[in-house]
C-alpha positions in Angstrom: -22.8 24.9 18.1 -26.3 24.0 19.6 -26.1 22.1 22.9 -22.2 22.2 23.1 -19.9 23.9 25.4 -16.8 25.4 23.8 -14.9 25.6 27.2 -12.7 22.6 27.7 -11.3 23.9 31.1 -8.0 22.5 30.2 -9.2 18.9 29.5 -7.3 16.7 27.2 -9.2 14.4 24.8 -9.2 10.7 25.2 -10.3 7.9 22.9 -13.9 7.4 22.5 -14.9 6.4 19.2 -15.2 7.0 15.3 -14.4 10.5 14.1 -11.9 13.1 14.8 -12.3 16.6 16.1 -9.7 19.4 16.2 -9.2 22.2 18.8 -7.3 24.9 17.1 -6.2 26.8 20.1 -4.2 23.8 21.5 -3.5 22.0 18.4 -5.2 18.9 20.0 -6.8 16.3 17.8 -9.4 13.9 19.4 -12.1 11.4 18.5 -15.9 11.8 18.4 -18.5 9.0 18.9 -21.9 8.9 17.8 -24.4 8.2 20.5 -27.3 7.1 18.7 -29.0 7.1 15.3 -29.7 10.8 15.3 -27.2 13.5 14.5 -26.1 13.7 18.2 -22.4 13.2 19.2 -20.7 13.2 22.3 -17.1 14.5 23.1 -15.6 12.9 26.1 -12.8 14.9 27.7 -10.5 13.9 30.6 -8.7 16.5 32.8 -5.5 16.3 34.6 -7.2 15.2 37.7 -9.1 12.2 36.1 -12.4 13.8 35.9 -14.3 13.5 32.8 -17.0 15.6 31.1 -19.4 14.7 28.3 -20.2 17.4 26.0 -23.2 16.7 23.7 -23.8 18.6 20.6 -25.7 18.5 17.4 -25.0 20.1 14.0 -21.5 21.3 12.8 -20.5 24.6 12.3 -17.4 25.5 10.2 -16.3 28.4 12.5 -16.8 26.8 16.0 -14.1 25.9 18.4 -14.5 22.1 17.6 -14.5 21.2 13.9 -15.5 17.7 12.8 -14.0 15.9 9.9 -13.6 12.6 8.3 -11.3 9.9 10.1 -7.6 10.5 9.1 -5.7 7.2 8.1 -2.5 6.3 10.0 0.4 5.4 7.7 3.9 4.2 8.6 6.5 6.9 7.6 10.1 7.7 7.6 10.9 11.1 9.0 14.0 12.9 8.3 15.3 15.3 10.9 18.2 18.0 11.1 18.9 19.6 14.2 21.4 21.4 16.5 22.0 19.5 19.5 23.8 22.4 21.5 21.1 23.2 23.7 19.5 19.7 24.1 20.3 16.6 26.4 20.5 14.1 23.5 18.0 12.8 21.1 16.0 10.2 23.3 13.4 11.4 25.7 14.5 12.1 29.2 12.1 13.4 31.8 12.9 16.6 33.4 15.4 17.6 30.5 14.7 19.1 27.1 15.6 16.5 24.4 15.1 16.4 20.5 12.5 13.6 20.9 10.4 15.7 23.5 10.2 18.7 21.3 9.3 16.4 18.3 6.6 14.7 20.1 5.2 18.0 21.3 5.1 19.0 17.7 3.5 15.9 16.2 0.5 16.2 18.7 0.0 19.8 17.9 0.1 19.2 14.0 -2.3 16.5 14.4 0.1 13.7 13.3 -0.3 11.7 16.3 -3.1 11.5 19.0 -2.5 12.9 22.5 -3.3 9.9 24.3 -0.7 8.0 22.2 2.2 10.7 22.7 3.6 9.0 25.8 3.0 5.4 24.3 5.9 5.1 21.7 4.8 1.5 21.0 1.3 2.5 19.8 2.8 4.6 17.1 5.6 2.0 16.3 8.1 4.9 17.0 11.9 4.1 16.6 14.9 6.4 16.2 17.8 5.6 13.8 20.5 7.0 16.2 20.4 7.8 19.8 22.7 11.0 19.6 24.2 12.1 22.9 24.1 15.5 24.7 25.2 18.3 22.5 25.5 16.2 19.4 23.9 17.6 16.1 22.5 15.8 13.1 22.3 16.6 9.4 20.4 13.3 8.9 18.6 11.3 11.5 15.6 9.2 10.7 12.8 8.0 12.9 10.0 5.7 12.0 6.4 5.9 13.1 2.8 5.8 12.4 1.2 9.3 11.8 -2.2 10.6 10.5 -1.4 11.7 7.0 -3.0 15.2 6.9 -2.3 17.8 4.3 0.8 19.8 4.6 2.1 17.4 7.4 5.7 18.6 7.2 5.1 22.2 7.1 2.6 21.9 10.1 5.1 19.9 12.2 7.8 22.4 11.6 5.4 25.1 12.6 5.4 23.8 16.1 9.1 22.9 16.2 11.9 25.3 17.7 14.1 26.9 15.0 17.0 24.6 15.8 15.1 21.4 15.0 13.5 20.7 11.5 11.8 18.2 9.6 13.5 17.8 6.2 11.3 15.1 4.6 8.6 12.6 5.1 8.6 9.5 3.1 6.2 6.4 3.1 7.8 3.1 4.0 6.5 -0.6 4.5 4.5 -1.2 7.7 7.6 -3.4 8.9 10.0 -0.8 8.7 12.2 -0.1 11.7 14.8 2.8 11.4 17.0 1.5 14.1 17.0 -2.1 13.1 17.2 -1.7 9.4 19.8 0.9 9.4 23.1 -0.8 7.8 25.5 1.9 8.8 25.9 5.4 10.3 28.3 8.1 9.4 29.5 10.7 11.8 31.7 13.7 11.4 33.8 15.3 14.3 35.1 18.8 13.6 37.7 20.2 15.9 40.6 22.9 16.0 43.9 21.3 14.9 45.6 22.9 18.2 43.7 20.0 20.2 46.5 18.0 19.0 49.3 20.4 19.9 51.8 18.8 22.3 52.8 22.1 24.1 50.0 24.0 25.9 51.4 27.3 24.6 50.5 26.5 21.0 46.9 25.9 21.8 45.8 29.2 20.2 44.6 30.5 16.6 47.9 30.7 15.4 48.5 27.0 15.3 48.9 25.0 12.1 49.1 21.1 12.2 52.3 19.7 10.4 52.2 16.9 7.8 53.8 14.5 10.2 51.1 15.0 12.7 48.4 14.5 10.2 50.0 11.2 9.0 50.1 10.0 12.7 46.6 10.8 13.3 45.4 8.8 10.1 47.6 5.7 11.2 46.1 5.8 14.8 42.5 5.9 13.2 42.9 2.8 11.2 43.9 1.0 14.4 39.9 1.2 15.2 38.8 -0.3 11.9 37.5 -3.8 11.9 35.7 -5.6 14.6 36.6 -4.9 18.2 35.3 -5.1 21.8 34.4 -1.4 22.7 33.5 -2.2 26.2 35.9 0.5 27.7 34.3 3.2 25.5 30.8 3.3 26.8 29.2 2.8 30.3 27.6 -0.1 31.8 29.3 -2.8 29.5 31.5 -5.6 30.5 34.0 -7.4 28.2 31.8 -10.6 28.1 28.8 -8.4 27.0 28.1 -9.3 23.1 26.8 -6.0 22.5 30.1 -4.4 23.3 31.5 -5.9 20.1 31.2 -3.3 17.1 32.3 -3.3 13.4 34.0 0.1 12.2 34.0 0.3 8.5 36.1 3.3 8.1 37.8 6.2 10.1 39.5 8.9 8.2 41.0 12.5 8.6 40.4 15.1 5.9 42.8 17.9 5.0 42.8 21.1 7.5 40.7 24.0 6.3 40.7 27.5 7.9 37.5 29.3 9.3 37.8 32.8 10.9 41.4 32.5 11.4 41.4 29.1 13.1 42.5 25.9 11.5 40.2 22.8 11.9 40.1 19.2 10.7 37.1 17.0 10.1 37.2 13.3 11.5 34.9 11.0 9.6 33.8 7.6 11.1 31.5 5.0 9.5 30.1 1.9 11.5 27.2 -0.3 11.6 26.3 1.0 15.1 27.7 3.0 18.0 27.3 3.0 21.7 26.6 6.0 23.9 29.9 8.1 24.3 31.8 5.5 21.9 33.0 7.8 19.2 33.6 10.7 21.5 36.1 8.3 23.5 37.7 6.9 20.5 38.4 10.5 19.4 39.5 11.6 22.9 42.1 8.7 23.2 43.4 9.6 19.8 44.0 13.2 20.9 45.7 11.9 23.9 48.2 9.9 22.1 49.0 12.4 19.7 49.7 15.1 22.5 52.0 12.5 24.2 49.8 11.8 27.1 49.7 8.1 26.6 51.3 5.4 24.6 50.0 4.0 21.3 49.7 0.6 22.7 47.0 1.7 25.1 44.4 1.3 22.0 45.0 -2.2 22.0 44.8 -2.4 25.6 41.3 -0.9 25.7 40.2 -3.9 23.5 41.1 -6.4 26.0 39.3 -7.7 29.2 41.1 -5.1 31.4 39.0 -2.2 32.6 40.7 0.9 31.9 39.9 4.7 31.6 39.4 6.3 28.2 39.1 10.1 27.9 36.2 11.5 26.3 35.9 14.5 23.8 33.3 17.2 24.0 30.1 16.3 22.2 29.6 19.7 20.7 31.9 18.9 17.6 30.0 15.8 16.9 27.6 15.6 13.7 25.5 12.5 12.5 26.0 13.3 8.7 24.3 10.2 7.1 22.5 7.1 7.6 22.2 4.0 5.3 19.5 1.5 4.6 21.2 -0.5 2.0 19.4 -3.8 2.5 15.9 -2.2 2.9 16.4 -0.3 -0.1 17.6 -3.0 -2.2 14.5 -5.2 -1.2 12.3 -2.3 -2.0 13.9 -1.6 -5.3 13.3 -5.2 -6.3 9.6 -5.0 -5.3 6.8 -2.4 -5.9 7.7 0.1 -3.2 10.5 2.5 -3.2 13.3 2.8 -0.7 14.5 5.4 1.7 16.2 8.2 -0.2 16.9 11.7 1.2 19.3 12.9 -1.8 17.0 15.9 -2.7 17.2 17.2 1.0 20.7 17.2 1.2 21.1 21.0 0.3 18.4 22.3 2.4 19.7 20.3 5.6 23.2 21.6 5.0 22.1 25.1 4.5 19.8 24.7 7.6 22.9 23.6 9.8 25.1 26.3 8.6 22.5 28.9 9.5 22.1 27.8 13.0 25.9 27.3 13.4 26.3 23.6 13.8 29.6 22.0 12.9 
């Protein structure tokens, strides 16, 4: 490339104009600005120390380090994620630790879906997550909404830069106003645990334990106490009884029939609600386990809904899985109009196979 240096010296591109350039070695996508009426352009890069350099060049070579192409439009999309959360400190970005979002943002930049200078500014790409899963929690279906550059083979390109335990299962166009958090009408979680977790005697907590029908009936009865609208200020952190955000609506809470896997008996608890606070589901399950094992009285549940500040035990995050999210109202409006709703039915088999292969619950 005449008049241009291909050594960027570790610099990162910053916004400077009209058209995009691509640096294959790093996966960075940036912008190019025409300096005058001639076929001259200037690439401005900013290093980590804030110093800037201007790389002037003319002409365009297909095999050069910097490739120039037409501007890629940004579009609002809903992105379906499946992941195993065993190695991560939750969904939301948290400086200093690995999270699902930190890995996703790195992959989005390298794939050219978002610009590097927008990676740390979520508002510029209208980024929003449907559910903020806790440390160790997995998801068969979590949805994020954001504005991306609609390049060819975008889903495949993003997955190429993601670790094997995180996958984009689908990308769908949505309306400009779509917000995956605010327009989600319900979240459905599963919690899978060995049945010996409910055994009253410690010597029974082994692979040979099999739960009885009486205990199953008791568990199902206790789960129904949570259904409805309650104040869950004791099931999270930093919430007072007077905080309106502590009031949550639980639609359903069920216990399936037990099943045996590799000689160990398990059961699946399923809970559906409008929204959940951090640690809420794990504390609900932890309290039910404590009651069934005889460690506290049944009346303790109603006590946790009162204005008293009481301790609620917390179950491990590893058995918790975000199974499905619902956009009922948004889909109804879209189906009545010209645009389609958010529907991931075709991605169900792939996401289930993916989670089975990586060993998630």
